[in-house]
C-alpha positions as semicolon CSV with decimal commas, in nm:
position;residue;x (nm);y (nm);z (nm)
1;X;7,365;2,344;20,154
2;X;7,617;2,380;19,930
3;X;7,664;2,264;19,648
4;X;7,908;2,302;19,379
5;X;7,981;2,158;19,022
6;X;8,266;2,070;18,934
7;X;8,336;2,041;18,511
8;X;8,655;1,986;18,278
9;X;8,689;2,259;18,038
10;X;8,891;2,098;17,822
11;X;8,642;1,818;17,722
12;X;8,395;2,166;17,743
13;X;8,095;1,987;18,008
14;X;8,018;2,319;18,083
15;X;7,699;2,350;17,920
16;X;7,586;1,976;18,090
17;X;7,689;2,168;18,435
18;X;7,516;2,462;18,343
19;X;7,175;2,263;18,228
20;X;7,212;2,072;18,564
21;X;7,233;2,392;18,777
22;X;6,949;2,474;18,593
23;X;6,817;2,187;18,637
24;X;6,872;2,120;19,070
25;X;6,759;2,507;19,050
26;X;6,407;2,370;18,894
27;X;6,367;2,097;19,112
28;X;6,480;2,163;19,446
29;X;6,556;2,554;19,449
30;X;6,885;2,534;19,577
31;X;7,169;2,691;19,404
32;X;7,454;2,593;19,260
33;X;7,869;2,682;19,220
34;X;8,057;2,595;18,890
35;X;8,407;2,470;18,940
36;X;8,608;2,376;18,676
37;X;8,731;2,099;18,732
38;X;9,025;1,800;18,648
39;X;9,075;1,680;18,282
40;X;8,732;1,447;18,303
41;X;8,581;1,574;18,585
42;X;8,165;1,609;18,580
43;X;8,172;1,614;18,946
44;X;7,839;1,747;19,241
45;X;7,949;1,722;19,606
46;X;7,681;1,880;19,855
47;X;7,864;2,018;20,198
48;X;8,193;1,906;20,029
49;X;8,105;1,473;20,016
50;X;8,079;1,389;19,652
51;X;7,717;1,297;19,561
52;X;7,743;1,240;19,180
53;X;8,042;1,121;18,960
54;X;8,134;1,028;18,588
55;X;8,448;0,889;18,656
56;X;8,267;0,631;18,921
57;X;7,974;0,562;18,730
58;X;8,125;0,623;18,396
59;X;7,872;0,826;18,287
60;X;7,738;1,084;18,282
61;X;7,334;1,173;18,562
62;X;7,009;1,051;18,426
63;X;6,692;1,366;18,390
64;X;6,682;1,483;18,759
65;X;6,889;1,200;18,905
66;X;7,181;1,463;19,100
67;X;6,744;1,639;19,164
68;X;6,669;1,304;19,316
69;X;6,986;1,300;19,516
70;X;7,003;1,668;19,649
71;X;6,624;1,666;19,735
72;X;6,699;1,374;19,939
73;X;6,912;1,615;20,130
74;X;6,622;1,904;20,208
């Protein structure tokens, strides 16, 4: 399983992305790759399939929201 977290450097979302990566490691036992994305990006993909998008939902994920999605893939 390949998890990527795309984040916007311009808006300094890197710390949020790192926090999410740590959450995924702790709650799901999976590693994720942080990827500098486009302006405003905060998206998570699993094996290339988008499972969370800030641009679509107009918000950041709630605590453990993405973890619960990832657990369905395990």
